[in-house]
Chimera marker file (.cmm) of the C-alpha trace (Angstrom):
<marker_set name="trace">
<marker id="1" x="-6.220" y="-0.974" z="-13.913" r="1" g="1" b="0" radius="0.5"/>
<marker id="2" x="-6.699" y="-0.076" z="-10.332" r="1" g="1" b="0" radius="0.5"/>
<marker id="3" x="-7.184" y="-2.567" z="-7.224" r="1" g="1" b="0" radius="0.5"/>
<marker id="4" x="-10.700" y="-3.675" z="-7.721" r="1" g="1" b="0" radius="0.5"/>
<marker id="5" x="-12.826" y="-1.267" z="-5.476" r="1" g="1" b="0" radius="0.5"/>
<marker id="6" x="-14.297" y="-4.639" z="-3.659" r="1" g="1" b="0" radius="0.5"/>
<marker id="7" x="-10.443" y="-5.194" z="-2.993" r="1" g="1" b="0" radius="0.5"/>
<marker id="8" x="-9.851" y="-1.698" z="-1.452" r="1" g="1" b="0" radius="0.5"/>
<marker id="9" x="-13.373" y="-1.961" z="0.590" r="1" g="1" b="0" radius="0.5"/>
<marker id="10" x="-12.222" y="-5.323" z="2.179" r="1" g="1" b="0" radius="0.5"/>
<marker id="11" x="-9.187" y="-3.540" z="3.220" r="1" g="1" b="0" radius="0.5"/>
<marker id="12" x="-10.845" y="-0.536" z="4.679" r="1" g="1" b="0" radius="0.5"/>
<marker id="13" x="-13.236" y="-3.282" z="6.399" r="1" g="1" b="0" radius="0.5"/>
<marker id="14" x="-10.302" y="-5.174" z="7.833" r="1" g="1" b="0" radius="0.5"/>
<marker id="15" x="-9.227" y="-1.922" z="8.967" r="1" g="1" b="0" radius="0.5"/>
<marker id="16" x="-11.892" y="-0.309" z="10.676" r="1" g="1" b="0" radius="0.5"/>
<marker id="17" x="-11.460" y="-2.316" z="14.009" r="1" g="1" b="0" radius="0.5"/>
<marker id="18" x="-7.690" y="-0.936" z="13.837" r="1" g="1" b="0" radius="0.5"/>
<marker id="19" x="-7.999" y="2.534" z="13.283" r="1" g="1" b="0" radius="0.5"/>
<marker id="20" x="-6.783" y="4.846" z="16.209" r="1" g="1" b="0" radius="0.5"/>
<marker id="21" x="-7.231" y="8.378" z="14.113" r="1" g="1" b="0" radius="0.5"/>
<marker id="22" x="-8.238" y="7.411" z="10.695" r="1" g="1" b="0" radius="0.5"/>
<marker id="23" x="-7.925" y="9.591" z="7.842" r="1" g="1" b="0" radius="0.5"/>
<marker id="24" x="-11.237" y="10.119" z="5.780" r="1" g="1" b="0" radius="0.5"/>
<marker id="25" x="-10.437" y="9.120" z="2.097" r="1" g="1" b="0" radius="0.5"/>
<marker id="26" x="-12.636" y="11.030" z="0.107" r="1" g="1" b="0" radius="0.5"/>
<marker id="27" x="-11.688" y="10.646" z="-3.534" r="1" g="1" b="0" radius="0.5"/>
<marker id="28" x="-8.448" y="10.240" z="-5.851" r="1" g="1" b="0" radius="0.5"/>
<marker id="29" x="-6.705" y="11.983" z="-8.369" r="1" g="1" b="0" radius="0.5"/>
<marker id="30" x="-2.969" y="12.824" z="-9.726" r="1" g="1" b="0" radius="0.5"/>
<marker id="31" x="-0.206" y="15.528" z="-8.736" r="1" g="1" b="0" radius="0.5"/>
<marker id="32" x="2.943" y="16.255" z="-10.605" r="1" g="1" b="0" radius="0.5"/>
<marker id="33" x="4.375" y="17.900" z="-7.641" r="1" g="1" b="0" radius="0.5"/>
<marker id="34" x="6.194" y="15.394" z="-5.483" r="1" g="1" b="0" radius="0.5"/>
<marker id="35" x="9.723" y="13.729" z="-5.877" r="1" g="1" b="0" radius="0.5"/>
<marker id="36" x="10.202" y="11.435" z="-8.585" r="1" g="1" b="0" radius="0.5"/>
<marker id="37" x="10.756" y="8.560" z="-6.700" r="1" g="1" b="0" radius="0.5"/>
<marker id="38" x="7.004" y="8.662" z="-5.076" r="1" g="1" b="0" radius="0.5"/>
<marker id="39" x="4.407" y="6.485" z="-7.179" r="1" g="1" b="0" radius="0.5"/>
<marker id="40" x="1.369" y="7.499" z="-5.125" r="1" g="1" b="0" radius="0.5"/>
<marker id="41" x="0.726" y="9.344" z="-1.784" r="1" g="1" b="0" radius="0.5"/>
<marker id="42" x="-2.294" y="10.019" z="0.464" r="1" g="1" b="0" radius="0.5"/>
<marker id="43" x="-2.610" y="13.991" z="1.204" r="1" g="1" b="0" radius="0.5"/>
<marker id="44" x="-4.385" y="14.621" z="3.897" r="1" g="1" b="0" radius="0.5"/>
<marker id="45" x="-5.335" y="17.860" z="5.969" r="1" g="1" b="0" radius="0.5"/>
<marker id="46" x="-5.196" y="18.350" z="9.360" r="1" g="1" b="0" radius="0.5"/>
<marker id="47" x="-8.807" y="17.615" z="9.694" r="1" g="1" b="0" radius="0.5"/>
<marker id="48" x="-7.986" y="13.985" z="8.422" r="1" g="1" b="0" radius="0.5"/>
<marker id="49" x="-9.767" y="14.343" z="5.071" r="1" g="1" b="0" radius="0.5"/>
<marker id="50" x="-7.384" y="13.013" z="2.250" r="1" g="1" b="0" radius="0.5"/>
<marker id="51" x="-7.356" y="11.995" z="-1.045" r="1" g="1" b="0" radius="0.5"/>
<marker id="52" x="-5.156" y="9.295" z="-2.726" r="1" g="1" b="0" radius="0.5"/>
<marker id="53" x="-2.864" y="10.506" z="-5.598" r="1" g="1" b="0" radius="0.5"/>
<marker id="54" x="-1.061" y="9.004" z="-8.124" r="1" g="1" b="0" radius="0.5"/>
<marker id="55" x="2.051" y="10.891" z="-9.063" r="1" g="1" b="0" radius="0.5"/>
<marker id="56" x="3.161" y="11.850" z="-12.520" r="1" g="1" b="0" radius="0.5"/>
<marker id="57" x="6.465" y="13.222" z="-11.725" r="1" g="1" b="0" radius="0.5"/>
<marker id="58" x="9.109" y="10.940" z="-13.724" r="1" g="1" b="0" radius="0.5"/>
<marker id="59" x="6.336" y="8.782" z="-15.381" r="1" g="1" b="0" radius="0.5"/>
<marker id="60" x="2.863" y="7.327" z="-15.103" r="1" g="1" b="0" radius="0.5"/>
<marker id="61" x="1.617" y="5.758" z="-12.230" r="1" g="1" b="0" radius="0.5"/>
<marker id="62" x="1.710" y="2.474" z="-14.262" r="1" g="1" b="0" radius="0.5"/>
<marker id="63" x="4.894" y="3.004" z="-15.469" r="1" g="1" b="0" radius="0.5"/>
<marker id="64" x="6.444" y="3.445" z="-12.252" r="1" g="1" b="0" radius="0.5"/>
<marker id="65" x="4.423" y="0.441" z="-10.655" r="1" g="1" b="0" radius="0.5"/>
<marker id="66" x="6.208" y="-1.645" z="-13.484" r="1" g="1" b="0" radius="0.5"/>
<marker id="67" x="9.708" y="-0.222" z="-12.610" r="1" g="1" b="0" radius="0.5"/>
<marker id="68" x="9.321" y="-1.106" z="-9.140" r="1" g="1" b="0" radius="0.5"/>
<marker id="69" x="8.033" y="-4.529" z="-9.859" r="1" g="1" b="0" radius="0.5"/>
<marker id="70" x="11.039" y="-4.924" z="-12.373" r="1" g="1" b="0" radius="0.5"/>
<marker id="71" x="13.181" y="-4.276" z="-9.255" r="1" g="1" b="0" radius="0.5"/>
<marker id="72" x="12.395" y="-7.525" z="-7.732" r="1" g="1" b="0" radius="0.5"/>
<marker id="73" x="13.457" y="-9.353" z="-10.870" r="1" g="1" b="0" radius="0.5"/>
<marker id="74" x="10.378" y="-11.179" z="-11.777" r="1" g="1" b="0" radius="0.5"/>
<marker id="75" x="9.403" y="-12.408" z="-8.332" r="1" g="1" b="0" radius="0.5"/>
<marker id="76" x="6.620" y="-9.880" z="-8.239" r="1" g="1" b="0" radius="0.5"/>
<marker id="77" x="3.965" y="-9.377" z="-11.112" r="1" g="1" b="0" radius="0.5"/>
<marker id="78" x="2.855" y="-5.761" z="-12.232" r="1" g="1" b="0" radius="0.5"/>
<marker id="79" x="-0.570" y="-6.483" z="-10.687" r="1" g="1" b="0" radius="0.5"/>
<marker id="80" x="0.694" y="-7.690" z="-7.533" r="1" g="1" b="0" radius="0.5"/>
<marker id="81" x="3.130" y="-4.189" z="-6.981" r="1" g="1" b="0" radius="0.5"/>
<marker id="82" x="-0.085" y="-2.112" z="-7.984" r="1" g="1" b="0" radius="0.5"/>
<marker id="83" x="-2.088" y="-3.762" z="-5.429" r="1" g="1" b="0" radius="0.5"/>
<marker id="84" x="1.040" y="-3.543" z="-2.687" r="1" g="1" b="0" radius="0.5"/>
<marker id="85" x="1.337" y="0.229" z="-3.514" r="1" g="1" b="0" radius="0.5"/>
<marker id="86" x="-2.693" y="0.915" z="-3.272" r="1" g="1" b="0" radius="0.5"/>
<marker id="87" x="-2.874" y="-0.821" z="0.035" r="1" g="1" b="0" radius="0.5"/>
<marker id="88" x="0.158" y="1.162" z="1.545" r="1" g="1" b="0" radius="0.5"/>
<marker id="89" x="-1.505" y="4.159" z="0.527" r="1" g="1" b="0" radius="0.5"/>
<marker id="90" x="-4.605" y="2.932" z="2.272" r="1" g="1" b="0" radius="0.5"/>
<marker id="91" x="-2.628" y="1.764" z="5.073" r="1" g="1" b="0" radius="0.5"/>
<marker id="92" x="-1.849" y="5.704" z="5.844" r="1" g="1" b="0" radius="0.5"/>
<marker id="93" x="-5.383" y="6.192" z="6.686" r="1" g="1" b="0" radius="0.5"/>
<marker id="94" x="-4.996" y="2.978" z="9.432" r="1" g="1" b="0" radius="0.5"/>
<marker id="95" x="-1.383" y="3.433" z="10.961" r="1" g="1" b="0" radius="0.5"/>
<marker id="96" x="-0.905" y="6.866" z="12.862" r="1" g="1" b="0" radius="0.5"/>
<marker id="97" x="-0.050" y="9.383" z="10.201" r="1" g="1" b="0" radius="0.5"/>
<marker id="98" x="2.180" y="11.616" z="11.518" r="1" g="1" b="0" radius="0.5"/>
<marker id="99" x="5.530" y="11.402" z="13.333" r="1" g="1" b="0" radius="0.5"/>
<marker id="100" x="8.736" y="9.367" z="12.921" r="1" g="1" b="0" radius="0.5"/>
<marker id="101" x="7.918" y="6.013" z="11.614" r="1" g="1" b="0" radius="0.5"/>
<marker id="102" x="4.923" y="6.606" z="9.426" r="1" g="1" b="0" radius="0.5"/>
<marker id="103" x="6.466" y="4.493" z="6.427" r="1" g="1" b="0" radius="0.5"/>
<marker id="104" x="7.545" y="1.898" z="8.773" r="1" g="1" b="0" radius="0.5"/>
<marker id="105" x="4.142" y="1.468" z="10.369" r="1" g="1" b="0" radius="0.5"/>
<marker id="106" x="2.267" y="1.385" z="6.823" r="1" g="1" b="0" radius="0.5"/>
<marker id="107" x="4.562" y="-1.150" z="5.756" r="1" g="1" b="0" radius="0.5"/>
<marker id="108" x="3.924" y="-3.185" z="8.817" r="1" g="1" b="0" radius="0.5"/>
<marker id="109" x="0.315" y="-2.692" z="7.993" r="1" g="1" b="0" radius="0.5"/>
<marker id="110" x="0.174" y="-4.236" z="4.974" r="1" g="1" b="0" radius="0.5"/>
<marker id="111" x="2.182" y="-6.720" z="6.205" r="1" g="1" b="0" radius="0.5"/>
<marker id="112" x="-0.606" y="-7.723" z="8.987" r="1" g="1" b="0" radius="0.5"/>
<marker id="113" x="-3.241" y="-7.524" z="6.283" r="1" g="1" b="0" radius="0.5"/>
<marker id="114" x="-1.270" y="-9.981" z="4.209" r="1" g="1" b="0" radius="0.5"/>
<marker id="115" x="-0.833" y="-12.290" z="6.777" r="1" g="1" b="0" radius="0.5"/>
<marker id="116" x="-4.787" y="-12.114" z="7.422" r="1" g="1" b="0" radius="0.5"/>
<marker id="117" x="-5.505" y="-12.836" z="3.729" r="1" g="1" b="0" radius="0.5"/>
<marker id="118" x="-2.505" y="-15.814" z="3.644" r="1" g="1" b="0" radius="0.5"/>
<marker id="119" x="-4.452" y="-17.196" z="6.475" r="1" g="1" b="0" radius="0.5"/>
<marker id="120" x="-7.919" y="-17.156" z="4.868" r="1" g="1" b="0" radius="0.5"/>
<marker id="121" x="-6.740" y="-18.399" z="1.827" r="1" g="1" b="0" radius="0.5"/>
<marker id="122" x="-4.991" y="-21.301" z="3.304" r="1" g="1" b="0" radius="0.5"/>
<marker id="123" x="-8.470" y="-21.961" z="5.578" r="1" g="1" b="0" radius="0.5"/>
<marker id="124" x="-10.170" y="-22.200" z="1.675" r="1" g="1" b="0" radius="0.5"/>
<marker id="125" x="-7.017" y="-23.834" z="-0.080" r="1" g="1" b="0" radius="0.5"/>
<marker id="126" x="-6.768" y="-20.896" z="-2.468" r="1" g="1" b="0" radius="0.5"/>
<marker id="127" x="-3.216" y="-21.572" z="-3.097" r="1" g="1" b="0" radius="0.5"/>
<marker id="128" x="-2.577" y="-18.817" z="-5.896" r="1" g="1" b="0" radius="0.5"/>
<marker id="129" x="-4.105" y="-16.305" z="-3.282" r="1" g="1" b="0" radius="0.5"/>
<marker id="130" x="-1.505" y="-17.650" z="-0.507" r="1" g="1" b="0" radius="0.5"/>
<marker id="131" x="1.152" y="-17.215" z="-3.083" r="1" g="1" b="0" radius="0.5"/>
<marker id="132" x="0.319" y="-13.715" z="-4.168" r="1" g="1" b="0" radius="0.5"/>
<marker id="133" x="-0.351" y="-12.344" z="-0.732" r="1" g="1" b="0" radius="0.5"/>
<marker id="134" x="3.416" y="-13.994" z="0.206" r="1" g="1" b="0" radius="0.5"/>
<marker id="135" x="4.603" y="-12.007" z="-2.548" r="1" g="1" b="0" radius="0.5"/>
<marker id="136" x="3.260" y="-8.800" z="-1.065" r="1" g="1" b="0" radius="0.5"/>
<marker id="137" x="3.933" y="-9.620" z="2.034" r="1" g="1" b="0" radius="0.5"/>
<marker id="138" x="7.698" y="-9.671" z="1.109" r="1" g="1" b="0" radius="0.5"/>
<marker id="139" x="7.439" y="-6.126" z="-0.555" r="1" g="1" b="0" radius="0.5"/>
<marker id="140" x="5.881" y="-5.059" z="2.529" r="1" g="1" b="0" radius="0.5"/>
<marker id="141" x="8.709" y="-6.558" z="4.838" r="1" g="1" b="0" radius="0.5"/>
<marker id="142" x="11.326" y="-5.173" z="2.419" r="1" g="1" b="0" radius="0.5"/>
<marker id="143" x="10.042" y="-1.611" z="2.339" r="1" g="1" b="0" radius="0.5"/>
<marker id="144" x="9.584" y="-1.933" z="6.016" r="1" g="1" b="0" radius="0.5"/>
<marker id="145" x="13.326" y="-2.739" z="6.649" r="1" g="1" b="0" radius="0.5"/>
<marker id="146" x="14.358" y="-0.098" z="4.213" r="1" g="1" b="0" radius="0.5"/>
<marker id="147" x="11.798" y="2.315" z="6.184" r="1" g="1" b="0" radius="0.5"/>
<marker id="148" x="13.467" y="1.212" z="9.503" r="1" g="1" b="0" radius="0.5"/>
<marker id="149" x="17.178" y="1.820" z="8.359" r="1" g="1" b="0" radius="0.5"/>
<marker id="150" x="15.872" y="5.551" z="7.052" r="1" g="1" b="0" radius="0.5"/>
<marker id="151" x="14.197" y="6.125" z="10.204" r="1" g="1" b="0" radius="0.5"/>
<marker id="152" x="10.884" y="7.156" z="7.834" r="1" g="1" b="0" radius="0.5"/>
<link id1="1" id2="2" r="1" g="1" b="0" radius="0.2"/>
<link id1="2" id2="3" r="1" g="1" b="0" radius="0.2"/>
<link id1="3" id2="4" r="1" g="1" b="0" radius="0.2"/>
<link id1="4" id2="5" r="1" g="1" b="0" radius="0.2"/>
<link id1="5" id2="6" r="1" g="1" b="0" radius="0.2"/>
<link id1="6" id2="7" r="1" g="1" b="0" radius="0.2"/>
<link id1="7" id2="8" r="1" g="1" b="0" radius="0.2"/>
<link id1="8" id2="9" r="1" g="1" b="0" radius="0.2"/>
<link id1="9" id2="10" r="1" g="1" b="0" radius="0.2"/>
<link id1="10" id2="11" r="1" g="1" b="0" radius="0.2"/>
<link id1="11" id2="12" r="1" g="1" b="0" radius="0.2"/>
<link id1="12" id2="13" r="1" g="1" b="0" radius="0.2"/>
<link id1="13" id2="14" r="1" g="1" b="0" radius="0.2"/>
<link id1="14" id2="15" r="1" g="1" b="0" radius="0.2"/>
<link id1="15" id2="16" r="1" g="1" b="0" radius="0.2"/>
<link id1="16" id2="17" r="1" g="1" b="0" radius="0.2"/>
<link id1="17" id2="18" r="1" g="1" b="0" radius="0.2"/>
<link id1="18" id2="19" r="1" g="1" b="0" radius="0.2"/>
<link id1="19" id2="20" r="1" g="1" b="0" radius="0.2"/>
<link id1="20" id2="21" r="1" g="1" b="0" radius="0.2"/>
<link id1="21" id2="22" r="1" g="1" b="0" radius="0.2"/>
<link id1="22" id2="23" r="1" g="1" b="0" radius="0.2"/>
<link id1="23" id2="24" r="1" g="1" b="0" radius="0.2"/>
<link id1="24" id2="25" r="1" g="1" b="0" radius="0.2"/>
<link id1="25" id2="26" r="1" g="1" b="0" radius="0.2"/>
<link id1="26" id2="27" r="1" g="1" b="0" radius="0.2"/>
<link id1="27" id2="28" r="1" g="1" b="0" radius="0.2"/>
<link id1="28" id2="29" r="1" g="1" b="0" radius="0.2"/>
<link id1="29" id2="30" r="1" g="1" b="0" radius="0.2"/>
<link id1="30" id2="31" r="1" g="1" b="0" radius="0.2"/>
<link id1="31" id2="32" r="1" g="1" b="0" radius="0.2"/>
<link id1="32" id2="33" r="1" g="1" b="0" radius="0.2"/>
<link id1="33" id2="34" r="1" g="1" b="0" radius="0.2"/>
<link id1="34" id2="35" r="1" g="1" b="0" radius="0.2"/>
<link id1="35" id2="36" r="1" g="1" b="0" radius="0.2"/>
<link id1="36" id2="37" r="1" g="1" b="0" radius="0.2"/>
<link id1="37" id2="38" r="1" g="1" b="0" radius="0.2"/>
<link id1="38" id2="39" r="1" g="1" b="0" radius="0.2"/>
<link id1="39" id2="40" r="1" g="1" b="0" radius="0.2"/>
<link id1="40" id2="41" r="1" g="1" b="0" radius="0.2"/>
<link id1="41" id2="42" r="1" g="1" b="0" radius="0.2"/>
<link id1="42" id2="43" r="1" g="1" b="0" radius="0.2"/>
<link id1="43" id2="44" r="1" g="1" b="0" radius="0.2"/>
<link id1="44" id2="45" r="1" g="1" b="0" radius="0.2"/>
<link id1="45" id2="46" r="1" g="1" b="0" radius="0.2"/>
<link id1="46" id2="47" r="1" g="1" b="0" radius="0.2"/>
<link id1="47" id2="48" r="1" g="1" b="0" radius="0.2"/>
<link id1="48" id2="49" r="1" g="1" b="0" radius="0.2"/>
<link id1="49" id2="50" r="1" g="1" b="0" radius="0.2"/>
<link id1="50" id2="51" r="1" g="1" b="0" radius="0.2"/>
<link id1="51" id2="52" r="1" g="1" b="0" radius="0.2"/>
<link id1="52" id2="53" r="1" g="1" b="0" radius="0.2"/>
<link id1="53" id2="54" r="1" g="1" b="0" radius="0.2"/>
<link id1="54" id2="55" r="1" g="1" b="0" radius="0.2"/>
<link id1="55" id2="56" r="1" g="1" b="0" radius="0.2"/>
<link id1="56" id2="57" r="1" g="1" b="0" radius="0.2"/>
<link id1="57" id2="58" r="1" g="1" b="0" radius="0.2"/>
<link id1="58" id2="59" r="1" g="1" b="0" radius="0.2"/>
<link id1="59" id2="60" r="1" g="1" b="0" radius="0.2"/>
<link id1="60" id2="61" r="1" g="1" b="0" radius="0.2"/>
<link id1="61" id2="62" r="1" g="1" b="0" radius="0.2"/>
<link id1="62" id2="63" r="1" g="1" b="0" radius="0.2"/>
<link id1="63" id2="64" r="1" g="1" b="0" radius="0.2"/>
<link id1="64" id2="65" r="1" g="1" b="0" radius="0.2"/>
<link id1="65" id2="66" r="1" g="1" b="0" radius="0.2"/>
<link id1="66" id2="67" r="1" g="1" b="0" radius="0.2"/>
<link id1="67" id2="68" r="1" g="1" b="0" radius="0.2"/>
<link id1="68" id2="69" r="1" g="1" b="0" radius="0.2"/>
<link id1="69" id2="70" r="1" g="1" b="0" radius="0.2"/>
<link id1="70" id2="71" r="1" g="1" b="0" radius="0.2"/>
<link id1="71" id2="72" r="1" g="1" b="0" radius="0.2"/>
<link id1="72" id2="73" r="1" g="1" b="0" radius="0.2"/>
<link id1="73" id2="74" r="1" g="1" b="0" radius="0.2"/>
<link id1="74" id2="75" r="1" g="1" b="0" radius="0.2"/>
<link id1="75" id2="76" r="1" g="1" b="0" radius="0.2"/>
<link id1="76" id2="77" r="1" g="1" b="0" radius="0.2"/>
<link id1="77" id2="78" r="1" g="1" b="0" radius="0.2"/>
<link id1="78" id2="79" r="1" g="1" b="0" radius="0.2"/>
<link id1="79" id2="80" r="1" g="1" b="0" radius="0.2"/>
<link id1="80" id2="81" r="1" g="1" b="0" radius="0.2"/>
<link id1="81" id2="82" r="1" g="1" b="0" radius="0.2"/>
<link id1="82" id2="83" r="1" g="1" b="0" radius="0.2"/>
<link id1="83" id2="84" r="1" g="1" b="0" radius="0.2"/>
<link id1="84" id2="85" r="1" g="1" b="0" radius="0.2"/>
<link id1="85" id2="86" r="1" g="1" b="0" radius="0.2"/>
<link id1="86" id2="87" r="1" g="1" b="0" radius="0.2"/>
<link id1="87" id2="88" r="1" g="1" b="0" radius="0.2"/>
<link id1="88" id2="89" r="1" g="1" b="0" radius="0.2"/>
<link id1="89" id2="90" r="1" g="1" b="0" radius="0.2"/>
<link id1="90" id2="91" r="1" g="1" b="0" radius="0.2"/>
<link id1="91" id2="92" r="1" g="1" b="0" radius="0.2"/>
<link id1="92" id2="93" r="1" g="1" b="0" radius="0.2"/>
<link id1="93" id2="94" r="1" g="1" b="0" radius="0.2"/>
<link id1="94" id2="95" r="1" g="1" b="0" radius="0.2"/>
<link id1="95" id2="96" r="1" g="1" b="0" radius="0.2"/>
<link id1="96" id2="97" r="1" g="1" b="0" radius="0.2"/>
<link id1="97" id2="98" r="1" g="1" b="0" radius="0.2"/>
<link id1="98" id2="99" r="1" g="1" b="0" radius="0.2"/>
<link id1="99" id2="100" r="1" g="1" b="0" radius="0.2"/>
<link id1="100" id2="101" r="1" g="1" b="0" radius="0.2"/>
<link id1="101" id2="102" r="1" g="1" b="0" radius="0.2"/>
<link id1="102" id2="103" r="1" g="1" b="0" radius="0.2"/>
<link id1="103" id2="104" r="1" g="1" b="0" radius="0.2"/>
<link id1="104" id2="105" r="1" g="1" b="0" radius="0.2"/>
<link id1="105" id2="106" r="1" g="1" b="0" radius="0.2"/>
<link id1="106" id2="107" r="1" g="1" b="0" radius="0.2"/>
<link id1="107" id2="108" r="1" g="1" b="0" radius="0.2"/>
<link id1="108" id2="109" r="1" g="1" b="0" radius="0.2"/>
<link id1="109" id2="110" r="1" g="1" b="0" radius="0.2"/>
<link id1="110" id2="111" r="1" g="1" b="0" radius="0.2"/>
<link id1="111" id2="112" r="1" g="1" b="0" radius="0.2"/>
<link id1="112" id2="113" r="1" g="1" b="0" radius="0.2"/>
<link id1="113" id2="114" r="1" g="1" b="0" radius="0.2"/>
<link id1="114" id2="115" r="1" g="1" b="0" radius="0.2"/>
<link id1="115" id2="116" r="1" g="1" b="0" radius="0.2"/>
<link id1="116" id2="117" r="1" g="1" b="0" radius="0.2"/>
<link id1="117" id2="118" r="1" g="1" b="0" radius="0.2"/>
<link id1="118" id2="119" r="1" g="1" b="0" radius="0.2"/>
<link id1="119" id2="120" r="1" g="1" b="0" radius="0.2"/>
<link id1="120" id2="121" r="1" g="1" b="0" radius="0.2"/>
<link id1="121" id2="122" r="1" g="1" b="0" radius="0.2"/>
<link id1="122" id2="123" r="1" g="1" b="0" radius="0.2"/>
<link id1="123" id2="124" r="1" g="1" b="0" radius="0.2"/>
<link id1="124" id2="125" r="1" g="1" b="0" radius="0.2"/>
<link id1="125" id2="126" r="1" g="1" b="0" radius="0.2"/>
<link id1="126" id2="127" r="1" g="1" b="0" radius="0.2"/>
<link id1="127" id2="128" r="1" g="1" b="0" radius="0.2"/>
<link id1="128" id2="129" r="1" g="1" b="0" radius="0.2"/>
<link id1="129" id2="130" r="1" g="1" b="0" radius="0.2"/>
<link id1="130" id2="131" r="1" g="1" b="0" radius="0.2"/>
<link id1="131" id2="132" r="1" g="1" b="0" radius="0.2"/>
<link id1="132" id2="133" r="1" g="1" b="0" radius="0.2"/>
<link id1="133" id2="134" r="1" g="1" b="0" radius="0.2"/>
<link id1="134" id2="135" r="1" g="1" b="0" radius="0.2"/>
<link id1="135" id2="136" r="1" g="1" b="0" radius="0.2"/>
<link id1="136" id2="137" r="1" g="1" b="0" radius="0.2"/>
<link id1="137" id2="138" r="1" g="1" b="0" radius="0.2"/>
<link id1="138" id2="139" r="1" g="1" b="0" radius="0.2"/>
<link id1="139" id2="140" r="1" g="1" b="0" radius="0.2"/>
<link id1="140" id2="141" r="1" g="1" b="0" radius="0.2"/>
<link id1="141" id2="142" r="1" g="1" b="0" radius="0.2"/>
<link id1="142" id2="143" r="1" g="1" b="0" radius="0.2"/>
<link id1="143" id2="144" r="1" g="1" b="0" radius="0.2"/>
<link id1="144" id2="145" r="1" g="1" b="0" radius="0.2"/>
<link id1="145" id2="146" r="1" g="1" b="0" radius="0.2"/>
<link id1="146" id2="147" r="1" g="1" b="0" radius="0.2"/>
<link id1="147" id2="148" r="1" g="1" b="0" radius="0.2"/>
<link id1="148" id2="149" r="1" g="1" b="0" radius="0.2"/>
<link id1="149" id2="150" r="1" g="1" b="0" radius="0.2"/>
<link id1="150" id2="151" r="1" g="1" b="0" radius="0.2"/>
<link id1="151" id2="152" r="1" g="1" b="0" radius="0.2"/>
</marker_set>
């Protein structure tokens, strides 16, 4: 099951006030011509029109999400990892999408969104959501640090 449309729209609404040069995501699809380590990608034109695709090279989207979640040894659920992956791809429309540090900025953006969600959940006393977004934030922070080390 993909990220619920409502959550995706909530993220887009959160991002609207923070977008500098947004990519207009007009759809979604699938590809099998990206590196097999890639789970999903935002593919866009110079005119800032794009689609989010699942990459089927080396396995299905769900299989790759499951492997990624398993790499956290039970600390992150499959559903939480799916949400991270899709938020990460959506964040490419919010973070500057060209040049050095694209992956770092995208992961930093997810981390920022999670902080926003944690704050809102704490205000409501929603402990399950606090814990969920703390786990997703941990993945974003880990990926941000890996991106920084690799210069991506």
